[in-house]
C-alpha positions in Angstrom: 175.0 77.0 135.8 175.7 79.6 133.1 177.5 79.4 129.8 179.6 82.3 128.5 178.1 84.1 125.5 180.7 84.6 122.8 181.5 88.1 121.7 184.2 87.5 119.2 184.0 88.7 115.7 185.4 86.7 112.7 187.8 89.5 112.1 189.8 92.0 114.2 187.8 94.7 115.9 190.1 97.3 114.4 189.4 96.4 110.8 187.2 98.6 108.7 183.4 98.1 108.4 183.8 97.1 104.8 186.4 94.4 105.7 184.0 93.1 108.4 181.1 92.9 106.0 183.2 91.1 103.4 184.5 88.7 105.9 181.0 88.0 107.2 179.7 87.4 103.7 182.7 85.2 102.8 181.6 82.5 105.2 178.2 82.2 103.4 175.1 84.1 102.5 172.3 81.7 103.2 171.5 83.2 106.6 170.7 86.5 104.9 168.1 84.8 102.7 166.4 83.4 105.8 166.4 87.0 107.2 164.8 88.3 104.0 161.9 85.8 104.5 161.1 86.9 108.0 161.6 90.6 107.0 158.9 90.1 104.3 156.6 88.3 106.8 157.0 91.2 109.3 156.2 93.7 106.6 153.0 91.9 105.7 152.1 91.5 109.4 152.2 95.3 109.8 150.4 96.1 106.6 147.5 94.1 108.0 147.7 96.0 111.3 148.4 99.5 110.1 145.5 99.4 107.6 142.9 99.7 110.3 144.3 103.0 111.7 144.5 104.5 108.2 141.0 103.5 107.3 139.5 104.4 110.7 137.8 107.6 109.6 136.1 105.8 106.7 135.0 102.8 108.8 133.9 105.0 111.7 131.7 107.0 109.3 130.2 104.0 107.6 129.5 102.0 110.8 129.0 104.9 113.2 131.9 103.9 115.5 132.6 106.0 118.6 136.1 106.6 120.0 135.5 103.8 122.5 134.3 101.4 119.7 137.6 101.9 118.0 139.5 101.4 121.3 137.5 98.2 121.9 138.3 96.9 118.5 142.0 97.3 119.1 141.5 95.9 122.7 140.2 92.6 121.3 143.1 92.4 118.9 145.4 92.7 121.9 143.4 90.0 123.8 144.0 87.6 120.9 147.6 88.7 120.6 148.3 88.1 124.3 146.8 84.6 124.2 148.5 83.9 120.9 151.9 84.9 122.0 152.0 82.3 124.8 150.5 79.5 122.7 152.5 80.3 119.5 155.8 80.6 121.3 155.5 77.2 122.9 154.2 75.7 119.7 157.1 77.0 117.6 159.6 75.4 120.0 157.8 72.1 120.0 157.1 71.6 116.2 159.7 73.8 114.7 159.7 77.3 113.2 159.0 76.2 109.6 155.8 74.4 110.2 154.4 76.6 112.9 155.0 79.9 111.0 153.5 78.5 107.9 150.2 77.6 109.7 150.2 81.0 111.5 150.5 83.1 108.3 147.9 80.9 106.6 145.3 81.6 109.3 146.2 85.3 109.7 145.8 85.8 106.0 142.3 84.2 106.1 141.4 86.4 109.2 142.5 89.5 107.3 140.3 88.7 104.3 137.4 88.1 106.7 137.5 91.8 107.7 136.0 92.6 104.3 132.8 90.7 105.3 132.3 92.5 108.6 129.4 95.0 108.9 129.7 96.3 112.5 132.0 97.1 115.3 131.2 93.7 116.8 132.2 92.0 113.6 135.5 93.8 113.5 136.2 92.9 117.2 135.8 89.2 116.2 138.0 89.5 113.2 140.7 91.4 115.1 140.7 88.8 117.9 141.4 86.0 115.4 144.0 88.2 113.7 145.8 88.8 117.0 145.7 85.2 117.9 147.5 84.2 114.7 149.7 87.2 114.1 151.2 86.7 117.5 153.4 84.0 115.9 155.4 86.5 113.8 157.9 87.8 116.4 158.5 84.5 118.2 159.2 82.9 114.8 161.4 85.8 113.6 163.4 85.9 116.8 163.8 82.1 116.8 165.0 82.3 113.2 167.5 85.0 114.0 168.7 83.1 117.1 169.2 80.0 115.0 170.9 81.6 112.0 173.0 84.5 113.5 175.9 84.7 116.0 175.9 87.4 118.7 178.0 89.9 116.8 175.4 90.0 114.0 172.3 89.4 116.0 171.2 93.0 116.7 171.8 94.0 113.1 169.7 91.1 111.9 167.0 91.9 114.4 167.0 95.5 113.4 166.6 94.5 109.7 163.7 92.1 110.1 162.0 94.5 112.6 162.4 97.3 110.0 159.6 95.4 108.2 157.2 96.8 110.8 158.0 100.3 109.6 158.0 99.3 105.9 154.5 97.9 106.4 153.3 100.9 108.3 154.9 103.2 105.6 153.6 101.3 102.5 150.0 101.2 103.9 149.2 104.9 103.8 150.9 105.1 100.4 148.8 102.3 98.7 145.6 102.3 100.6 144.2 105.6 99.4 144.4 104.4 95.8 142.8 101.0 96.6 140.1 102.7 98.6 139.3 105.1 95.8 139.1 102.4 93.1 137.6 99.4 94.9 136.6 100.3 98.5 137.7 99.1 101.9 136.5 95.5 101.5 138.9 95.0 98.5 141.8 96.4 100.7 141.4 93.6 103.2 141.1 90.9 100.6 144.2 92.2 98.8 146.2 92.0 102.0 145.1 88.4 102.5 146.3 87.4 99.1 149.7 88.9 99.7 150.0 86.6 102.8 149.2 83.5 100.7 151.9 84.5 98.1 154.5 84.7 101.0 153.6 81.2 102.1 154.8 79.7 98.8 158.3 81.3 99.2 158.5 80.2 102.9 157.5 76.6 102.2 160.1 76.3 99.4 163.1 78.1 100.9 163.1 77.9 104.8 165.1 75.3 106.7 166.9 75.3 110.0 170.7 75.7 109.6 171.7 72.1 110.0 169.0 70.9 107.5 169.4 73.5 104.8 170.5 71.9 101.5 172.5 75.0 100.3 174.3 76.1 103.5 178.1 75.9 103.5 180.0 74.2 106.3 181.9 77.5 106.9 178.6 79.3 107.5 177.4 76.5 109.9 180.5 76.8 111.9 180.3 80.6 112.0 176.8 80.7 113.3 177.3 78.0 115.9 180.4 79.4 117.6 178.7 80.0 120.9 178.7 77.4 123.6 175.1 76.1 124.1 173.5 73.9 126.7 172.3 70.6 125.5 168.8 70.9 124.2 166.6 69.0 126.7 162.9 69.0 127.3 162.1 71.8 129.9 158.7 72.1 131.6 157.1 75.5 131.3 157.1 75.9 135.1 160.9 75.7 135.0 161.1 78.4 132.3 159.0 80.6 134.5 161.6 80.3 137.2 164.4 81.5 135.0 165.6 85.0 135.9 166.0 86.0 132.2 162.3 85.2 131.5 161.1 87.9 133.9 163.9 90.3 133.0 162.6 90.4 129.4 158.9 90.0 130.2 158.6 93.0 132.6 160.8 95.4 130.5 159.1 94.5 127.3 155.7 94.9 128.9 156.5 98.4 129.9 157.8 99.6 126.5 156.1 97.5 123.7 152.6 99.0 124.2 154.1 102.4 123.1 154.4 101.1 119.6 150.8 100.1 119.6 149.9 103.6 120.6 151.9 105.0 117.6 150.4 102.5 115.2 146.8 102.9 116.2 146.6 106.5 117.3 149.0 108.5 115.2 146.7 108.7 112.2 143.7 109.9 114.3 146.1 112.4 116.1 147.4 113.9 112.9 144.0 114.0 111.4 142.6 115.8 114.4 145.4 118.2 115.1 146.1 119.2 111.5 142.8 118.3 109.6 144.5 115.9 107.3 142.5 113.8 104.8 143.1 110.2 103.9 145.3 110.8 100.9 148.9 110.2 100.0 149.7 114.0 100.0 147.9 114.8 103.3 148.0 111.8 105.6 150.3 109.6 103.6 153.5 111.7 103.4 153.8 112.5 107.2 153.2 108.8 108.1 155.7 107.6 105.5 158.3 110.0 106.8 157.7 108.8 110.4 158.0 105.1 109.5 161.0 105.7 107.2 162.8 107.3 110.2 161.8 104.2 112.2 163.5 102.0 109.6 166.7 103.9 110.1 166.3 103.6 113.8 165.7 99.9 113.7 168.7 99.1 111.6 170.9 101.8 113.2 170.1 100.5 116.7 171.4 97.1 115.6 174.5 98.6 114.1 175.4 100.5 117.3 175.4 97.5 119.6 177.1 95.3 117.0 179.8 98.0 116.6 180.3 98.0 120.4 180.6 94.2 120.5 183.1 94.4 117.6 185.2 96.8 119.8 185.3 94.2 122.6 182.3 95.1 124.7 180.4 92.1 126.1 177.0 91.7 124.3 174.7 92.4 127.3 176.6 95.6 128.2 176.6 96.7 124.6 172.8 96.3 124.4 172.2 98.2 127.7 174.5 101.1 126.7 172.7 101.4 123.4 169.3 101.3 125.0 170.2 104.2 127.4 171.1 106.3 124.3 167.8 105.5 122.6 165.7 106.1 125.7 167.2 109.6 125.9 166.2 110.3 122.2 162.6 109.2 122.9 162.1 112.3 125.1 161.5 114.2 121.9 157.9 113.0 121.7 157.0 115.4 124.5 157.1 118.3 122.1 154.7 116.7 119.6 151.3 117.4 121.3 151.6 121.2 121.2 153.8 121.5 118.1 153.3 124.8 116.2 152.9 123.0 112.9 152.6 119.6 111.3 156.2 119.2 110.4 157.5 120.0 113.9 155.2 117.3 115.3 156.4 114.9 112.6 160.0 115.6 113.4 159.5 115.0 117.2 157.5 111.8 116.6 159.9 110.5 114.0 162.9 110.7 116.3 160.9 109.0 119.1 159.6 106.2 116.9 163.0 105.6 115.4 164.6 105.5 118.8 161.8 103.1 120.0 162.6 100.7 117.1 166.4 100.9 117.9 165.5 100.1 121.5 163.4 97.1 120.4 166.2 95.7 118.2 168.4 95.7 121.3 166.0 94.3 123.9 165.2 91.4 121.5 168.9 90.8 120.9 169.5 91.0 124.6 167.0 88.2 125.4 168.6 86.1 122.6 172.1 86.6 124.2 171.2 84.9 127.4 168.4 82.4 126.3 169.2 78.9 125.0 168.1 78.6 121.4 165.8 75.6 122.1 163.8 77.7 124.5 163.9 81.0 122.6 160.3 81.1 121.2 158.8 80.0 124.6 160.7 82.7 126.5 160.0 85.4 123.9 156.3 84.2 123.6 155.8 84.6 127.3 157.3 88.1 127.3 155.2 88.9 124.3 152.1 87.8 126.0 152.8 90.0 129.0 153.5 92.9 126.6 150.3 92.3 124.7 148.4 92.4 128.1 150.1 95.7 128.7 149.0 96.8 125.2 145.4 95.9 126.1 145.5 98.2 129.1 147.3 100.9 127.1 144.5 100.9 124.5 141.9 101.3 127.1 143.9 104.0 129.0 144.4 105.9 125.8 140.7 105.7 124.9 139.7 106.8 128.4 142.2 109.7 128.6 141.2 111.0 125.2 137.5 110.8 126.1 137.8 112.7 129.4 140.3 115.3 128.1 138.5 116.0 124.8 141.1 114.3 122.7 144.1 116.0 124.3 147.3 113.9 123.6 149.7 115.9 125.7 149.4 113.8 128.9 150.1 110.6 126.8 153.2 112.1 125.1 154.6 113.2 128.5 154.3 109.7 130.1 155.9 107.8 127.3 159.6 108.6 127.8 159.6 107.6 131.5 158.5 104.1 130.6 161.8 103.4 128.9 164.0 104.5 131.8 161.9 102.4 134.2 162.4 99.4 131.9 166.1 100.0 131.5 166.6 100.1 135.3 164.8 96.8 135.6 167.0 95.2 132.9 170.2 96.5 134.4 169.6 94.7 137.7 167.8 91.6 136.3 169.2 90.6 132.9 171.6 87.6 133.2 175.0 88.2 131.8 175.5 84.7 130.4 173.4 82.1 128.6 171.1 80.4 131.2 171.1 76.6 131.3 
């Protein structure tokens, strides 16, 4: 049995954007505060991850890392991430997002600080494995929060906003790290990131509640976010979840495309450093990376706006997501021109468009799985798909390391393969994604 997913907006589809925004805010603003909390968590999550790529030249020199050592360090993060996604997603659905996310951020902050004590590639592999195991809770928790607090018409926009934290984190890192490295060294950088996570925990513990438990939420806002018909929340065995069509629709498509972002995060700094002899400074490495991740922010939020606009014009949510994703997959083809670009800024432009389109794609694939998944199973379904994607990321890391080793660090092959992955995933989603909430 399937339950129709609501596509109605609180105002007429023909009213102005400003009128729609005012109407959405009039019912209550608490949900946007919850979104701000997960946005900040995602930003911290990616500061922790992006730091390794920026510091790679320094760490490689101090500890004599080879290209494969660096690939293996990232591989073990992905191993922990894959295991963590499955465990964390199920744990969040069982104990609730507030408690589970608090514990996850606590332990990932401690794991980040432990990097400052590592003295070898093996030590970094252990720290990255633990970090991946705990950081895997971020997206199941953020998606669960969005599914609980936002109706279908706002969901892609909300997803795009919190996912923009990935780009903010990746953008802030090359801006701040050079200063910290020059003043206190790389050990202090990891300890500082750990302290930021502990500060966030205080705000989360004080402010986050589920909608029906929040002391400051208005009845009008509760009614607004719970307009969709939902199946009764019942205990569902994991084996039953694995038999749901939507579980595999998301898992396979996400496994094909999510590893591309890992490639950008881990290998863009080494690529730019190699191709254009950039140093680790704000003016050399920092500005190109900041422009790339700033564009990604626009893509993340813009991707959500596009499908939300289509829903507001009467397009059913699933169709709106798929049409939007086709547009963004086409834009990703720009990355092909990056490998042999005539100068740095041509490469940055080509990569920026592709990374922005990837983030827009991601906002919509996450919203799509929310559209057809019951909210009490949301983190489990997303966690399983995230585990599959992390396994794909493990192989992607090894493939990238191997290709660069045998080709003498030639990135052209990798940049040609990337766009085809999105069209393959979109074809799978078109045939497999349920059009209604599964029950």
